[in-house]
PQR file with spaces between the fields and no chain letter, atoms N, CA, C, O and H, PARSE charges and radii, in Angstrom:
ATOM       1  N    UNK     1      -3.124  -26.117  -23.478 -0.4000 1.5000
ATOM       2  CA   UNK     1      -2.079  -26.885  -22.819 -0.0000 2.0000
ATOM       3  C    UNK     1      -1.380  -26.032  -21.757  0.5500 1.7000
ATOM       4  O    UNK     1      -1.163  -26.494  -20.637 -0.5500 1.4000
ATOM       5  N    UNK     2      -1.028  -24.795  -22.102 -0.4000 1.5000
ATOM       6  CA   UNK     2      -0.325  -23.945  -21.154 -0.0000 2.0000
ATOM       7  C    UNK     2      -1.196  -23.564  -19.966  0.5500 1.7000
ATOM       8  O    UNK     2      -0.704  -23.500  -18.839 -0.5500 1.4000
ATOM       9  H    UNK     2      -1.204  -24.420  -23.012  0.4000 1.0000
ATOM      10  N    UNK     3      -2.476  -23.312  -20.196 -0.4000 1.5000
ATOM      11  CA   UNK     3      -3.349  -22.946  -19.079 -0.0000 2.0000
ATOM      12  C    UNK     3      -3.544  -24.126  -18.135  0.5500 1.7000
ATOM      13  O    UNK     3      -3.665  -23.942  -16.923 -0.5500 1.4000
ATOM      14  H    UNK     3      -2.875  -23.364  -21.112  0.4000 1.0000
ATOM      15  N    UNK     4      -3.575  -25.323  -18.681 -0.4000 1.5000
ATOM      16  CA   UNK     4      -3.714  -26.508  -17.831 -0.0000 2.0000
ATOM      17  C    UNK     4      -2.498  -26.664  -16.921  0.5500 1.7000
ATOM      18  O    UNK     4      -2.634  -26.951  -15.732 -0.5500 1.4000
ATOM      19  H    UNK     4      -3.477  -25.472  -19.665  0.4000 1.0000
ATOM      20  N    UNK     5      -1.324  -26.474  -17.486 -0.4000 1.5000
ATOM      21  CA   UNK     5      -0.095  -26.567  -16.705 -0.0000 2.0000
ATOM      22  C    UNK     5      -0.045  -25.456  -15.661  0.5500 1.7000
ATOM      23  O    UNK     5       0.351  -25.693  -14.520 -0.5500 1.4000
ATOM      24  H    UNK     5      -1.214  -26.241  -18.453  0.4000 1.0000
ATOM      25  N    UNK     6      -0.437  -24.268  -16.038 -0.4000 1.5000
ATOM      26  CA   UNK     6      -0.441  -23.144  -15.108 -0.0000 2.0000
ATOM      27  C    UNK     6      -1.396  -23.394  -13.945  0.5500 1.7000
ATOM      28  O    UNK     6      -1.055  -23.108  -12.797 -0.5500 1.4000
ATOM      29  H    UNK     6      -0.759  -24.075  -16.965  0.4000 1.0000
ATOM      30  N    UNK     7      -2.581  -23.919  -14.222 -0.4000 1.5000
ATOM      31  CA   UNK     7      -3.532  -24.226  -13.156 -0.0000 2.0000
ATOM      32  C    UNK     7      -2.984  -25.279  -12.200  0.5500 1.7000
ATOM      33  O    UNK     7      -3.162  -25.171  -10.986 -0.5500 1.4000
ATOM      34  H    UNK     7      -2.859  -24.151  -15.154  0.4000 1.0000
ATOM      35  N    UNK     8      -2.328  -26.282  -12.735 -0.4000 1.5000
ATOM      36  CA   UNK     8      -1.747  -27.324  -11.886 -0.0000 2.0000
ATOM      37  C    UNK     8      -0.646  -26.746  -11.010  0.5500 1.7000
ATOM      38  O    UNK     8      -0.573  -27.053   -9.820 -0.5500 1.4000
ATOM      39  H    UNK     8      -2.183  -26.369  -13.720  0.4000 1.0000
ATOM      40  N    UNK     9       0.198  -25.924  -11.583 -0.4000 1.5000
ATOM      41  CA   UNK     9       1.293  -25.334  -10.812 -0.0000 2.0000
ATOM      42  C    UNK     9       0.778  -24.374   -9.744  0.5500 1.7000
ATOM      43  O    UNK     9       1.321  -24.334   -8.640 -0.5500 1.4000
ATOM      44  H    UNK     9       0.139  -25.675  -12.550  0.4000 1.0000
ATOM      45  N    UNK    10      -0.253  -23.606  -10.053 -0.4000 1.5000
ATOM      46  CA   UNK    10      -0.820  -22.715   -9.056 -0.0000 2.0000
ATOM      47  C    UNK    10      -1.495  -23.490   -7.930  0.5500 1.7000
ATOM      48  O    UNK    10      -1.483  -23.052   -6.779 -0.5500 1.4000
ATOM      49  H    UNK    10      -0.694  -23.638  -10.950  0.4000 1.0000
ATOM      50  N    UNK    11      -2.078  -24.626   -8.253 -0.4000 1.5000
ATOM      51  CA   UNK    11      -2.702  -25.448   -7.228 -0.0000 2.0000
ATOM      52  C    UNK    11      -1.657  -26.066   -6.304  0.5500 1.7000
ATOM      53  O    UNK    11      -1.895  -26.201   -5.104 -0.5500 1.4000
ATOM      54  H    UNK    11      -2.088  -24.982   -9.187  0.4000 1.0000
ATOM      55  N    UNK    12      -0.529  -26.434   -6.841 -0.4000 1.5000
ATOM      56  CA   UNK    12       0.543  -27.033   -6.056 -0.0000 2.0000
ATOM      57  C    UNK    12       1.359  -25.996   -5.289  0.5500 1.7000
ATOM      58  O    UNK    12       1.922  -26.293   -4.235 -0.5500 1.4000
ATOM      59  H    UNK    12      -0.336  -26.324   -7.816  0.4000 1.0000
ATOM      60  N    UNK    13       1.417  -24.807   -5.811 -0.4000 1.5000
ATOM      61  CA   UNK    13       2.322  -23.792   -5.299 -0.0000 2.0000
ATOM      62  C    UNK    13       1.821  -23.194   -3.986  0.5500 1.7000
ATOM      63  O    UNK    13       0.626  -23.199   -3.689 -0.5500 1.4000
ATOM      64  H    UNK    13       0.960  -24.565   -6.667  0.4000 1.0000
ATOM      65  N    UNK    14       2.761  -22.687   -3.221 -0.4000 1.5000
ATOM      66  CA   UNK    14       2.432  -22.000   -1.977 -0.0000 2.0000
ATOM      67  C    UNK    14       2.323  -20.493   -2.211  0.5500 1.7000
ATOM      68  O    UNK    14       1.923  -19.765   -1.302 -0.5500 1.4000
ATOM      69  H    UNK    14       3.732  -22.682   -3.462  0.4000 1.0000
ATOM      70  N    UNK    15       2.661  -20.017   -3.382 -0.4000 1.5000
ATOM      71  CA   UNK    15       2.683  -18.581   -3.671 -0.0000 2.0000
ATOM      72  C    UNK    15       1.331  -17.894   -3.466  0.5500 1.7000
ATOM      73  O    UNK    15       1.304  -16.821   -2.864 -0.5500 1.4000
ATOM      74  H    UNK    15       2.985  -20.609   -4.120  0.4000 1.0000
ATOM      75  N    UNK    16       0.215  -18.447   -3.930 -0.4000 1.5000
ATOM      76  CA   UNK    16      -1.058  -17.743   -3.660 -0.0000 2.0000
ATOM      77  C    UNK    16      -1.357  -17.616   -2.167  0.5500 1.7000
ATOM      78  O    UNK    16      -1.844  -16.579   -1.717 -0.5500 1.4000
ATOM      79  H    UNK    16       0.237  -19.319   -4.420  0.4000 1.0000
ATOM      80  N    UNK    17      -1.068  -18.660   -1.405 -0.4000 1.5000
ATOM      81  CA   UNK    17      -1.308  -18.592    0.035 -0.0000 2.0000
ATOM      82  C    UNK    17      -0.348  -17.618    0.704  0.5500 1.7000
ATOM      83  O    UNK    17      -0.731  -16.916    1.639 -0.5500 1.4000
ATOM      84  H    UNK    17      -0.672  -19.502   -1.770  0.4000 1.0000
ATOM      85  N    UNK    18       0.874  -17.569    0.243 -0.4000 1.5000
ATOM      86  CA   UNK    18       1.829  -16.618    0.806 -0.0000 2.0000
ATOM      87  C    UNK    18       1.381  -15.188    0.511  0.5500 1.7000
ATOM      88  O    UNK    18       1.531  -14.305    1.356 -0.5500 1.4000
ATOM      89  H    UNK    18       1.186  -18.140   -0.517  0.4000 1.0000
ATOM      90  N    UNK    19       0.842  -14.959   -0.661 -0.4000 1.5000
ATOM      91  CA   UNK    19       0.315  -13.641   -0.997 -0.0000 2.0000
ATOM      92  C    UNK    19      -0.845  -13.243   -0.099  0.5500 1.7000
ATOM      93  O    UNK    19      -0.944  -12.091    0.324 -0.5500 1.4000
ATOM      94  H    UNK    19       0.721  -15.677   -1.347  0.4000 1.0000
ATOM      95  N    UNK    20      -1.717  -14.190    0.188 -0.4000 1.5000
ATOM      96  CA   UNK    20      -2.844  -13.920    1.084 -0.0000 2.0000
ATOM      97  C    UNK    20      -2.345  -13.635    2.489  0.5500 1.7000
ATOM      98  O    UNK    20      -2.854  -12.740    3.163 -0.5500 1.4000
ATOM      99  H    UNK    20      -1.636  -15.126   -0.155  0.4000 1.0000
ATOM     100  N    UNK    21      -1.339  -14.402    2.940 -0.4000 1.5000
ATOM     101  CA   UNK    21      -0.793  -14.205    4.288 -0.0000 2.0000
ATOM     102  C    UNK    21      -0.151  -12.833    4.422  0.5500 1.7000
ATOM     103  O    UNK    21      -0.182  -12.251    5.506 -0.5500 1.4000
ATOM     104  H    UNK    21      -0.925  -15.129    2.393  0.4000 1.0000
ATOM     105  N    UNK    22       0.421  -12.309    3.368 -0.4000 1.5000
ATOM     106  CA   UNK    22       1.034  -10.987    3.421 -0.0000 2.0000
ATOM     107  C    UNK    22      -0.018   -9.894    3.255  0.5500 1.7000
ATOM     108  O    UNK    22       0.030   -8.886    3.961 -0.5500 1.4000
ATOM     109  H    UNK    22       0.446  -12.782    2.488  0.4000 1.0000
ATOM     110  N    UNK    23      -0.952  -10.073    2.350 -0.4000 1.5000
ATOM     111  CA   UNK    23      -1.914   -9.033    2.016 -0.0000 2.0000
ATOM     112  C    UNK    23      -2.961   -8.800    3.108  0.5500 1.7000
ATOM     113  O    UNK    23      -3.289   -7.654    3.414 -0.5500 1.4000
ATOM     114  H    UNK    23      -0.991  -10.891    1.777  0.4000 1.0000
ATOM     115  N    UNK    24      -3.478   -9.858    3.686 -0.4000 1.5000
ATOM     116  CA   UNK    24      -4.548   -9.708    4.680 -0.0000 2.0000
ATOM     117  C    UNK    24      -4.085   -8.946    5.926  0.5500 1.7000
ATOM     118  O    UNK    24      -4.779   -8.018    6.341 -0.5500 1.4000
ATOM     119  H    UNK    24      -3.211  -10.789    3.437  0.4000 1.0000
ATOM     120  N    UNK    25      -2.947   -9.290    6.545 -0.4000 1.5000
ATOM     121  CA   UNK    25      -2.521   -8.479    7.696 -0.0000 2.0000
ATOM     122  C    UNK    25      -2.199   -7.031    7.329  0.5500 1.7000
ATOM     123  O    UNK    25      -2.450   -6.121    8.119 -0.5500 1.4000
ATOM     124  H    UNK    25      -2.383  -10.044    6.208  0.4000 1.0000
ATOM     125  N    UNK    26      -1.645   -6.815    6.135 -0.4000 1.5000
ATOM     126  CA   UNK    26      -1.343   -5.443    5.727 -0.0000 2.0000
ATOM     127  C    UNK    26      -2.622   -4.614    5.614  0.5500 1.7000
ATOM     128  O    UNK    26      -2.674   -3.482    6.093 -0.5500 1.4000
ATOM     129  H    UNK    26      -1.441   -7.554    5.493  0.4000 1.0000
ATOM     130  N    UNK    27      -3.637   -5.170    4.989 -0.4000 1.5000
ATOM     131  CA   UNK    27      -4.910   -4.446    4.884 -0.0000 2.0000
ATOM     132  C    UNK    27      -5.582   -4.295    6.237  0.5500 1.7000
ATOM     133  O    UNK    27      -6.222   -3.276    6.499 -0.5500 1.4000
ATOM     134  H    UNK    27      -3.595   -6.090    4.599  0.4000 1.0000
ATOM     135  N    UNK    28      -5.447   -5.299    7.103 -0.4000 1.5000
ATOM     136  CA   UNK    28      -6.028   -5.197    8.442 -0.0000 2.0000
ATOM     137  C    UNK    28      -5.376   -4.060    9.220  0.5500 1.7000
ATOM     138  O    UNK    28      -6.069   -3.274    9.866 -0.5500 1.4000
ATOM     139  H    UNK    28      -4.928   -6.126    6.891  0.4000 1.0000
ATOM     140  N    UNK    29      -4.056   -3.966    9.164 -0.4000 1.5000
ATOM     141  CA   UNK    29      -3.382   -2.868    9.847 -0.0000 2.0000
ATOM     142  C    UNK    29      -3.788   -1.522    9.262  0.5500 1.7000
ATOM     143  O    UNK    29      -3.943   -0.545    9.995 -0.5500 1.4000
ATOM     144  H    UNK    29      -3.493   -4.605    8.639  0.4000 1.0000
ATOM     145  N    UNK    30      -3.958   -1.470    7.958 -0.4000 1.5000
ATOM     146  CA   UNK    30      -4.311   -0.205    7.318 -0.0000 2.0000
ATOM     147  C    UNK    30      -5.701    0.266    7.725  0.5500 1.7000
ATOM     148  O    UNK    30      -5.904    1.451    7.993 -0.5500 1.4000
ATOM     149  H    UNK    30      -3.832   -2.263    7.363  0.4000 1.0000
ATOM     150  N    UNK    31      -6.660   -0.660    7.773 -0.4000 1.5000
ATOM     151  CA   UNK    31      -8.037   -0.256    8.016 -0.0000 2.0000
ATOM     152  C    UNK    31      -8.476   -0.352    9.475  0.5500 1.7000
ATOM     153  O    UNK    31      -9.429    0.324    9.863 -0.5500 1.4000
ATOM     154  H    UNK    31      -6.496   -1.622    7.556  0.4000 1.0000
ATOM     155  N    UNK    32      -7.811   -1.169   10.294 -0.4000 1.5000
ATOM     156  CA   UNK    32      -8.271   -1.353   11.663 -0.0000 2.0000
ATOM     157  C    UNK    32      -7.554   -0.476   12.677  0.5500 1.7000
ATOM     158  O    UNK    32      -8.126   -0.146   13.715 -0.5500 1.4000
ATOM     159  H    UNK    32      -7.037   -1.717    9.978  0.4000 1.0000
ATOM     160  N    UNK    33      -6.324   -0.095   12.401 -0.4000 1.5000
ATOM     161  CA   UNK    33      -5.608    0.757   13.335 -0.0000 2.0000
ATOM     162  C    UNK    33      -6.032    2.208   13.157  0.5500 1.7000
ATOM     163  O    UNK    33      -6.165    2.702   12.038 -0.5500 1.4000
ATOM     164  H    UNK    33      -5.859   -0.363   11.557  0.4000 1.0000
ATOM     165  N    UNK    34      -6.240    2.871   14.275 -0.4000 1.5000
ATOM     166  CA   UNK    34      -6.612    4.276   14.220 -0.0000 2.0000
ATOM     167  C    UNK    34      -5.343    5.116   14.185  0.5500 1.7000
ATOM     168  O    UNK    34      -4.460    4.963   15.029 -0.5500 1.4000
ATOM     169  H    UNK    34      -6.133    2.470   15.185  0.4000 1.0000
ATOM     170  N    UNK    35      -5.262    5.984   13.223 -0.4000 1.5000
ATOM     171  CA   UNK    35      -4.079    6.818   13.090 -0.0000 2.0000
ATOM     172  C    UNK    35      -4.452    8.242   12.783  0.5500 1.7000
ATOM     173  O    UNK    35      -5.628    8.585   12.665 -0.5500 1.4000
ATOM     174  H    UNK    35      -5.979    6.108   12.537  0.4000 1.0000
ATOM     175  N    UNK    36      -3.429    9.075   12.653 -0.4000 1.5000
ATOM     176  CA   UNK    36      -3.683   10.488   12.382 -0.0000 2.0000
ATOM     177  C    UNK    36      -4.284   10.697   10.992  0.5500 1.7000
ATOM     178  O    UNK    36      -4.904   11.729   10.730 -0.5500 1.4000
ATOM     179  H    UNK    36      -2.474    8.797   12.748  0.4000 1.0000
ATOM     180  N    UNK    37      -4.102    9.722   10.105 -0.4000 1.5000
ATOM     181  CA   UNK    37      -4.648    9.893    8.759 -0.0000 2.0000
ATOM     182  C    UNK    37      -6.162    9.799    8.740  0.5500 1.7000
ATOM     183  O    UNK    37      -6.784   10.213    7.762 -0.5500 1.4000
ATOM     184  H    UNK    37      -3.600    8.884   10.318  0.4000 1.0000
ATOM     185  N    UNK    38      -6.781    9.260    9.802 -0.4000 1.5000
ATOM     186  CA   UNK    38      -8.243    9.190    9.843 -0.0000 2.0000
ATOM     187  C    UNK    38      -8.852   10.479   10.383  0.5500 1.7000
ATOM     188  O    UNK    38      -9.959   10.849    9.993 -0.5500 1.4000
ATOM     189  H    UNK    38      -6.276    8.924   10.596  0.4000 1.0000
ATOM     190  N    UNK    39      -8.146   11.160   11.268 -0.4000 1.5000
ATOM     191  CA   UNK    39      -8.753   12.314   11.922 -0.0000 2.0000
ATOM     192  C    UNK    39      -8.655   13.596   11.106  0.5500 1.7000
ATOM     193  O    UNK    39      -9.426   14.526   11.340 -0.5500 1.4000
ATOM     194  H    UNK    39      -7.246   10.859   11.585  0.4000 1.0000
ATOM     195  N    UNK    40      -7.747   13.669   10.176 -0.4000 1.5000
ATOM     196  CA   UNK    40      -7.644   14.855    9.350 -0.0000 2.0000
ATOM     197  C    UNK    40      -6.247   15.013    8.804  0.5500 1.7000
ATOM     198  O    UNK    40      -5.308   14.358    9.255 -0.5500 1.4000
ATOM     199  H    UNK    40      -7.120   12.913    9.986  0.4000 1.0000
ATOM     200  N    UNK    41      -6.124   15.879    7.841 -0.4000 1.5000
ATOM     201  CA   UNK    41      -4.833   16.056    7.175 -0.0000 2.0000
ATOM     202  C    UNK    41      -4.206   17.398    7.479  0.5500 1.7000
ATOM     203  O    UNK    41      -3.292   17.827    6.776 -0.5500 1.4000
ATOM     204  H    UNK    41      -6.888   16.412    7.475  0.4000 1.0000
ATOM     205  N    UNK    42      -4.685   18.070    8.520 -0.4000 1.5000
ATOM     206  CA   UNK    42      -4.179   19.408    8.817 -0.0000 2.0000
ATOM     207  C    UNK    42      -2.694   19.388    9.159  0.5500 1.7000
ATOM     208  O    UNK    42      -1.922   20.212    8.668 -0.5500 1.4000
ATOM     209  H    UNK    42      -5.428   17.721    9.091  0.4000 1.0000
ATOM     210  N    UNK    43      -2.300   18.433   10.011 -0.4000 1.5000
ATOM     211  CA   UNK    43      -0.892   18.367   10.400 -0.0000 2.0000
ATOM     212  C    UNK    43      -0.016   18.026    9.197  0.5500 1.7000
ATOM     213  O    UNK    43       1.074   18.577    9.039 -0.5500 1.4000
ATOM     214  H    UNK    43      -2.926   17.764   10.409  0.4000 1.0000
ATOM     215  N    UNK    44      -0.489   17.130    8.364 -0.4000 1.5000
ATOM     216  CA   UNK    44       0.281   16.753    7.178 -0.0000 2.0000
ATOM     217  C    UNK    44       0.435   17.950    6.260  0.5500 1.7000
ATOM     218  O    UNK    44       1.520   18.200    5.735 -0.5500 1.4000
ATOM     219  H    UNK    44      -1.374   16.683    8.493  0.4000 1.0000
ATOM     220  N    UNK    45      -0.643   18.691    6.066 -0.4000 1.5000
ATOM     221  CA   UNK    45      -0.607   19.853    5.183 -0.0000 2.0000
ATOM     222  C    UNK    45       0.328   20.920    5.744  0.5500 1.7000
ATOM     223  O    UNK    45       1.102   21.528    5.005 -0.5500 1.4000
ATOM     224  H    UNK    45      -1.525   18.488    6.492  0.4000 1.0000
ATOM     225  N    UNK    46       0.252   21.143    7.049 -0.4000 1.5000
ATOM     226  CA   UNK    46       1.101   22.162    7.667 -0.0000 2.0000
ATOM     227  C    UNK    46       2.572   21.785    7.571  0.5500 1.7000
ATOM     228  O    UNK    46       3.439   22.658    7.523 -0.5500 1.4000
ATOM     229  H    UNK    46      -0.377   20.649    7.650  0.4000 1.0000
ATOM     230  N    UNK    47       2.850   20.504    7.543 -0.4000 1.5000
ATOM     231  CA   UNK    47       4.241   20.061    7.497 -0.0000 2.0000
ATOM     232  C    UNK    47       4.817   20.111    6.082  0.5500 1.7000
ATOM     233  O    UNK    47       5.955   20.539    5.893 -0.5500 1.4000
ATOM     234  H    UNK    47       2.146   19.795    7.582  0.4000 1.0000
ATOM     235  N    UNK    48       4.046   19.680    5.097 -0.4000 1.5000
ATOM     236  CA   UNK    48       4.606   19.474    3.763 -0.0000 2.0000
ATOM     237  C    UNK    48       4.347   20.614    2.784  0.5500 1.7000
ATOM     238  O    UNK    48       5.037   20.700    1.768 -0.5500 1.4000
ATOM     239  H    UNK    48       3.121   19.332    5.251  0.4000 1.0000
ATOM     240  N    UNK    49       3.393   21.481    3.045 -0.4000 1.5000
ATOM     241  CA   UNK    49       3.117   22.578    2.126 -0.0000 2.0000
ATOM     242  C    UNK    49       4.306   23.523    1.964  0.5500 1.7000
ATOM     243  O    UNK    49       4.624   23.883    0.831 -0.5500 1.4000
ATOM     244  H    UNK    49       2.832   21.411    3.870  0.4000 1.0000
ATOM     245  N    UNK    50       4.981   23.945    3.039 -0.4000 1.5000
ATOM     246  CA   UNK    50       6.148   24.819    2.843 -0.0000 2.0000
ATOM     247  C    UNK    50       7.258   24.149    2.024  0.5500 1.7000
ATOM     248  O    UNK    50       7.922   24.799    1.217 -0.5500 1.4000
ATOM     249  H    UNK    50       4.723   23.652    3.960  0.4000 1.0000
ATOM     250  N    UNK    51       7.447   22.859    2.237 -0.4000 1.5000
ATOM     251  CA   UNK    51       8.454   22.150    1.450 -0.0000 2.0000
ATOM     252  C    UNK    51       8.072   22.125   -0.031  0.5500 1.7000
ATOM     253  O    UNK    51       8.926   22.314   -0.896 -0.5500 1.4000
ATOM     254  H    UNK    51       6.907   22.331    2.892  0.4000 1.0000
ATOM     255  N    UNK    52       6.814   21.896   -0.317 -0.4000 1.5000
ATOM     256  CA   UNK    52       6.360   21.896   -1.702 -0.0000 2.0000
ATOM     257  C    UNK    52       6.520   23.270   -2.336  0.5500 1.7000
ATOM     258  O    UNK    52       6.932   23.377   -3.491 -0.5500 1.4000
ATOM     259  H    UNK    52       6.120   21.742    0.386  0.4000 1.0000
ATOM     260  N    UNK    53       6.201   24.309   -1.595 -0.4000 1.5000
ATOM     261  CA   UNK    53       6.345   25.660   -2.134 -0.0000 2.0000
ATOM     262  C    UNK    53       7.817   26.026   -2.357  0.5500 1.7000
ATOM     263  O    UNK    53       8.147   26.681   -3.346 -0.5500 1.4000
ATOM     264  H    UNK    53       5.867   24.221   -0.656  0.4000 1.0000
ATOM     265  N    UNK    54       8.698   25.610   -1.451 -0.4000 1.5000
ATOM     266  CA   UNK    54      10.111   25.867   -1.602 -0.0000 2.0000
ATOM     267  C    UNK    54      10.666   25.125   -2.819  0.5500 1.7000
ATOM     268  O    UNK    54      11.446   25.685   -3.590 -0.5500 1.4000
ATOM     269  H    UNK    54       8.431   25.078   -0.648  0.4000 1.0000
ATOM     270  N    UNK    55      10.266   23.878   -2.988 -0.4000 1.5000
ATOM     271  CA   UNK    55      10.702   23.107   -4.161 -0.0000 2.0000
ATOM     272  C    UNK    55      10.202   23.756   -5.441  0.5500 1.7000
ATOM     273  O    UNK    55      10.925   23.826   -6.434 -0.5500 1.4000
ATOM     274  H    UNK    55       9.633   23.423   -2.362  0.4000 1.0000
ATOM     275  N    UNK    56       8.977   24.223   -5.412 -0.4000 1.5000
ATOM     276  CA   UNK    56       8.418   24.874   -6.585 -0.0000 2.0000
ATOM     277  C    UNK    56       9.199   26.141   -6.936  0.5500 1.7000
ATOM     278  O    UNK    56       9.469   26.406   -8.108 -0.5500 1.4000
ATOM     279  H    UNK    56       8.390   24.166   -4.605  0.4000 1.0000
ATOM     280  N    UNK    57       9.561   26.924   -5.912 -0.4000 1.5000
ATOM     281  CA   UNK    57      10.319   28.151   -6.186 -0.0000 2.0000
ATOM     282  C    UNK    57      11.705   27.820   -6.722  0.5500 1.7000
ATOM     283  O    UNK    57      12.220   28.553   -7.567 -0.5500 1.4000
ATOM     284  H    UNK    57       9.341   26.709   -4.960  0.4000 1.0000
ATOM     285  N    UNK    58      12.317   26.749   -6.261 -0.4000 1.5000
ATOM     286  CA   UNK    58      13.626   26.351   -6.784 -0.0000 2.0000
ATOM     287  C    UNK    58      13.543   25.886   -8.229  0.5500 1.7000
ATOM     288  O    UNK    58      14.471   26.101   -9.009 -0.5500 1.4000
ATOM     289  H    UNK    58      11.899   26.154   -5.575  0.4000 1.0000
ATOM     290  N    UNK    59      12.455   25.261   -8.581 -0.4000 1.5000
ATOM     291  CA   UNK    59      12.289   24.782   -9.956 -0.0000 2.0000
ATOM     292  C    UNK    59      12.084   25.939  -10.929  0.5500 1.7000
ATOM     293  O    UNK    59      12.475   25.857  -12.094 -0.5500 1.4000
ATOM     294  H    UNK    59      11.701   25.087   -7.948  0.4000 1.0000
ATOM     295  N    UNK    60      11.465   27.024  -10.442 -0.4000 1.5000
ATOM     296  CA   UNK    60      11.281   28.184  -11.319 -0.0000 2.0000
ATOM     297  C    UNK    60      12.587   28.926  -11.454  0.5500 1.7000
ATOM     298  O    UNK    60      12.652   29.938  -12.152 -0.5500 1.4000
ATOM     299  H    UNK    60      11.147   27.091   -9.496  0.4000 1.0000
């Protein structure tokens, strides 16, 4: 009984379509746009490694 009601409500609802409308453009931007994350992580590593080491020394 509950699954039947749930199926009817999901068929009537706009929520699944709204989820698709949000998810598809987000994934398209993630995979289709060329960014620095595709070419390498050297800049990211150079930026965040000292911060990680400093945090680690403070924790000790």
